[in-house]
C-alpha positions as CSV (number, residue, x, y, z in Angstrom):
1,M,221.1,135.5,157.8
2,P,222.7,132.0,158.0
3,K,222.2,129.7,155.1
4,P,219.9,126.7,155.6
5,A,221.2,123.2,155.7
6,D,221.3,121.5,152.4
7,S,217.8,120.2,151.8
8,R,219.0,117.5,149.4
9,P,219.9,114.4,151.2
10,S,223.1,112.4,150.5
11,R,222.8,109.4,148.1
12,S,223.2,106.9,150.9
13,L,220.5,108.6,153.0
14,M,218.2,108.7,150.1
15,L,218.7,105.0,149.5
16,I,218.1,104.2,153.1
17,M,214.9,106.3,153.2
18,A,213.8,104.7,149.9
19,L,214.3,101.2,151.3
20,L,212.3,101.7,154.4
21,P,209.0,102.6,152.7
22,A,209.3,99.8,150.3
23,L,209.9,97.3,153.1
24,A,206.9,98.7,155.1
25,L,204.7,98.5,152.0
26,S,205.8,94.9,151.3
27,V,205.3,93.7,154.9
28,R,202.4,95.7,156.3
29,A,200.0,96.5,153.5
30,A,197.7,94.3,151.5
31,D,198.7,93.3,147.9
32,T,196.6,95.8,146.0
33,P,197.2,97.5,142.6
34,A,198.0,100.8,144.3
35,V,200.5,99.2,146.7
36,S,202.1,97.3,143.9
37,A,202.4,100.5,142.0
38,A,204.0,102.3,145.0
39,I,206.5,99.5,145.5
40,A,207.4,99.5,141.8
41,A,207.8,103.3,141.8
42,F,210.1,103.2,144.8
43,E,212.2,100.5,143.2
44,K,212.4,102.7,140.1
45,G,213.5,105.7,142.1
46,K,216.2,103.7,143.8
47,R,217.6,102.5,140.5
48,L,217.6,106.1,139.2
49,I,219.5,107.2,142.3
50,E,222.1,104.5,141.9
51,A,222.5,105.5,138.2
52,G,223.0,109.1,139.3
53,Q,219.8,110.4,137.7
54,D,217.0,112.5,139.0
55,A,214.4,110.3,140.8
56,T,211.9,113.0,141.8
57,A,209.2,111.9,139.3
58,A,209.5,108.3,140.4
59,F,209.0,109.2,144.0
60,R,206.1,111.5,143.1
61,E,204.5,108.5,141.4
62,A,205.1,106.4,144.5
63,L,203.5,109.1,146.7
64,R,200.4,109.3,144.5
65,A,200.0,105.5,144.6
66,W,200.5,105.3,148.3
67,E,197.9,108.0,148.8
68,Q,195.4,106.0,146.7
69,A,196.2,102.9,148.8
70,G,195.0,104.5,152.0
71,N,191.8,102.6,152.6
72,A,193.3,99.4,153.9
73,E,195.5,100.8,156.6
74,S,194.5,104.5,156.7
75,C,195.7,105.0,160.3
76,S,198.7,102.8,160.5
77,P,202.1,104.4,161.3
78,A,203.7,102.5,158.4
79,R,201.4,104.3,156.0
80,F,202.3,107.8,157.3
81,R,206.0,106.9,157.4
82,N,205.8,105.9,153.7
83,L,203.8,109.0,152.8
84,G,206.3,111.3,154.6
85,N,209.4,109.6,153.2
86,A,207.9,109.6,149.7
87,A,207.0,113.3,149.9
88,Y,210.5,114.2,151.1
89,L,212.2,112.2,148.3
90,A,209.8,113.7,145.8
91,G,211.1,117.1,146.8
92,D,208.1,118.3,148.8
93,L,209.5,119.0,152.3
94,P,206.4,120.8,153.7
95,L,204.1,117.9,152.7
96,A,206.6,115.4,154.3
97,I,206.4,117.4,157.5
98,L,202.6,117.4,157.5
99,Y,202.4,113.6,156.9
100,Y,204.8,112.9,159.8
101,R,202.7,115.2,162.0
102,L,199.5,113.4,160.9
103,G,201.0,110.1,161.7
104,L,202.1,111.3,165.2
105,M,198.6,112.4,165.9
106,Q,197.5,108.8,165.6
107,T,200.7,107.2,167.0
108,P,202.5,109.8,169.1
109,H,205.3,107.4,170.2
110,D,206.4,106.0,166.8
111,T,210.1,106.3,166.5
112,G,210.3,106.4,162.7
113,L,207.8,109.2,162.5
114,R,209.6,111.2,165.1
115,R,212.9,110.7,163.4
116,G,211.6,111.7,160.0
117,L,209.9,114.8,161.4
118,N,213.0,115.9,163.3
119,Y,215.2,115.4,160.2
120,C,212.8,117.5,158.0
121,R,212.6,120.2,160.6
122,R,216.3,120.7,160.4
123,Q,215.9,121.6,156.7
124,V,213.6,124.6,157.5
125,L,215.1,128.1,157.6
126,Y,213.5,129.6,160.7
127,P,213.9,133.3,161.6
128,P,217.0,134.0,163.7
129,D,215.0,135.5,166.5
130,G,213.3,132.2,167.2
131,R,209.8,133.2,166.1
132,G,207.8,130.7,164.1
133,R,209.4,127.6,165.5
134,P,207.2,124.5,165.7
135,E,205.4,123.3,168.8
136,A,207.0,120.6,170.8
137,L,205.5,117.1,170.6
138,A,203.0,116.3,173.3
139,W,205.0,113.3,174.7
140,P,208.7,113.8,175.5
141,P,210.8,111.0,173.9
142,W,212.5,110.1,177.2
143,L,209.2,109.0,178.9
144,P,207.7,105.5,178.5
145,S,205.9,105.1,175.2
146,W,202.4,104.3,176.5
147,S,199.1,104.9,174.8
148,S,196.3,106.9,176.4
149,A,194.6,103.6,177.1
150,G,197.8,102.3,178.9
151,M,198.0,105.5,180.9
152,A,194.3,105.2,181.9
153,L,195.0,101.6,183.0
154,L,198.0,102.7,185.0
155,A,195.9,105.3,186.8
156,A,193.2,102.7,187.5
157,V,195.6,100.1,188.9
158,G,197.4,102.8,191.0
159,Y,194.1,103.9,192.4
160,L,193.2,100.3,193.3
161,V,196.5,99.7,194.9
162,T,196.2,102.9,197.0
163,C,192.7,101.8,198.2
164,L,193.8,98.3,199.1
165,A,197.0,99.6,200.8
166,G,194.9,102.1,202.8
167,T,192.5,99.4,203.9
168,W,195.5,97.2,204.9
169,F,197.0,100.0,207.0
170,W,193.7,100.7,208.7
171,W,193.4,97.1,209.7
172,R,197.0,96.2,210.5
173,R,198.9,99.5,211.0
174,R,201.8,98.2,208.9
175,F,204.4,100.6,207.5
176,T,204.7,98.5,204.4
177,A,201.1,99.4,203.6
178,V,202.1,103.1,203.7
179,L,204.8,102.4,201.1
180,F,202.3,100.6,198.8
181,A,199.8,103.4,199.2
182,V,202.4,106.0,198.3
183,A,203.6,104.0,195.3
184,G,200.0,103.4,194.2
185,L,199.1,107.1,194.5
186,A,202.2,108.1,192.5
187,A,201.2,105.6,189.7
188,A,197.7,106.9,189.7
189,V,198.8,110.5,189.4
190,A,201.3,109.7,186.7
191,G,198.8,107.7,184.8
192,Y,196.1,110.4,185.0
193,E,198.5,113.1,183.9
194,G,199.8,111.1,181.0
195,W,196.3,110.3,179.9
196,R,195.2,113.9,180.3
197,R,198.1,115.2,178.2
198,L,197.5,112.7,175.4
199,D,193.8,113.3,175.4
200,A,194.2,117.1,175.3
201,Q,196.6,116.8,172.4
202,R,194.2,114.5,170.5
203,R,191.3,116.9,171.0
204,R,193.4,119.8,169.9
205,D,194.5,117.9,166.8
206,A,190.8,117.2,166.0
207,E,189.7,120.7,166.5
208,V,192.5,122.9,165.3
209,P,194.2,121.8,162.0
210,V,197.9,121.7,161.7
211,V,199.2,124.1,158.9
212,V,202.6,123.7,157.1
213,V,203.7,126.6,154.8
214,R,204.2,125.2,151.3
215,G,205.6,128.1,149.4
216,E,208.9,130.0,149.5
217,Q,208.8,133.5,150.9
218,V,205.1,133.5,151.8
219,A,203.8,136.9,152.9
220,M,201.9,137.1,156.2
221,F,199.6,140.0,156.8
222,T,197.8,141.5,159.8
223,G,194.4,141.0,158.1
224,N,192.7,138.8,155.5
225,G,193.9,140.6,152.4
226,R,196.9,142.3,150.8
227,S,195.6,145.7,151.6
228,Y,196.5,145.1,155.2
229,P,200.1,145.7,156.5
230,R,202.6,142.9,156.6
231,H,203.0,141.3,159.9
232,P,205.6,143.3,161.9
233,Q,207.4,140.4,163.5
234,L,206.9,137.7,160.8
235,P,206.4,139.4,157.5
236,T,207.7,136.5,155.5
237,L,207.4,132.7,156.1
238,Q,209.6,130.0,154.8
239,A,208.5,126.6,153.4
240,G,208.1,124.0,156.2
241,M,207.2,126.4,159.0
242,E,204.4,124.9,161.1
243,A,201.4,126.6,162.7
244,R,197.7,126.0,163.6
245,R,194.7,127.3,161.6
246,L,192.4,129.2,163.9
247,A,189.9,130.6,161.3
248,T,189.2,131.0,157.6
249,R,187.7,134.0,155.8
250,G,187.3,133.4,152.1
251,D,190.6,132.2,150.7
252,W,192.5,133.5,153.7
253,W,193.6,131.6,156.8
254,L,194.3,133.0,160.3
255,I,197.2,130.9,161.7
256,E,199.0,130.9,165.0
257,F,202.5,129.7,165.7
258,A,203.6,128.0,168.9
259,D,205.0,131.2,170.3
260,G,201.6,132.9,170.0
261,T,202.3,134.9,166.8
262,R,199.2,135.2,164.7
263,G,198.7,136.4,161.1
264,W,196.9,135.8,157.8
265,I,198.1,133.9,154.8
266,R,196.4,132.7,151.6
267,G,195.1,129.2,152.0
268,Q,196.8,128.1,148.7
269,E,200.2,128.8,150.2
270,A,199.9,126.1,153.0
271,Y,199.0,122.5,153.6
272,A,196.5,121.7,156.4
273,G,195.6,118.4,158.1
274,Q,193.8,117.2,161.2
275,I,192.1,114.2,162.8
276,H,188.8,113.6,161.0
277,A,186.0,113.4,163.7
278,A,184.0,110.9,161.7
279,A,186.7,108.4,160.8
280,G,188.9,109.1,163.9
281,C,192.0,109.1,161.6
282,P,194.3,112.0,160.5
283,G,194.2,113.3,156.9
284,L,194.6,116.3,154.7
285,T,191.9,118.9,154.9
286,S,193.1,121.1,152.0
287,P,193.1,120.2,148.4
288,R,196.3,120.1,146.5
289,R,197.9,119.1,143.2
290,L,200.7,116.5,143.7
291,G,204.1,118.0,143.4
292,D,202.9,121.6,142.8
293,R,203.8,123.8,145.8
294,S,203.1,127.0,143.9
295,Q,199.4,126.4,143.4
296,G,197.4,129.6,143.3
297,E,200.5,131.8,143.5
């Protein structure tokens, strides 16, 4: 089995990732005690890195402070970028992946969130047969970064142009009207399809929580208990692998990977998060202790 890429970033990369959250905190968030504590912790972490010392504890402190500062801008992409970067620098790769995913639920076109998620995914050791790989993002990066409201507006404008062009052609029989009608129809179809895809993804994120495996060498079973056989295709999961939680039974979760593989794991061995229906904002749905990936093991 090939060795995974080194999960410890270079000093220059860590400095860059540490600078970005501090900048976002300074510019975008209100000056609250929790935000001030997060900025101070990041600055402390950067100084420790520059001195060649372990900065994990400082970044854990920054992560804790930024989580407590979530009320002011709970759904802003800057907050989730900071949370993801802080979790990664604190040594919690699975939590970083989950925070990036939660941010993309709310802002699917954010470049910083996509970049952070892709970087963290490259640190995960996936099985060589391709099973257990994460689902693709709902919106391809090469398409225009429009929101669902923008796509709905495009569909409405395209439909209006098609109707007007059709009326023009009926009255004047001009070939130009046909071109406008075709262009309007294409815009209406593209806008509707974009809105449909984004809306479907948002409903799925609200109904089916995202799961990220938090432990190393997590056993997956065919049933909700250790008395069941290990899963024949994916008997062992690695930290950072992503799935969806379909059901719970006691302390056990039924999860499904993007390729359709299903199995049962203990809930303490994974993080989970989804869009909260009441607040309309993503967040964690499973309790955890900061910096402790072995809870309940």
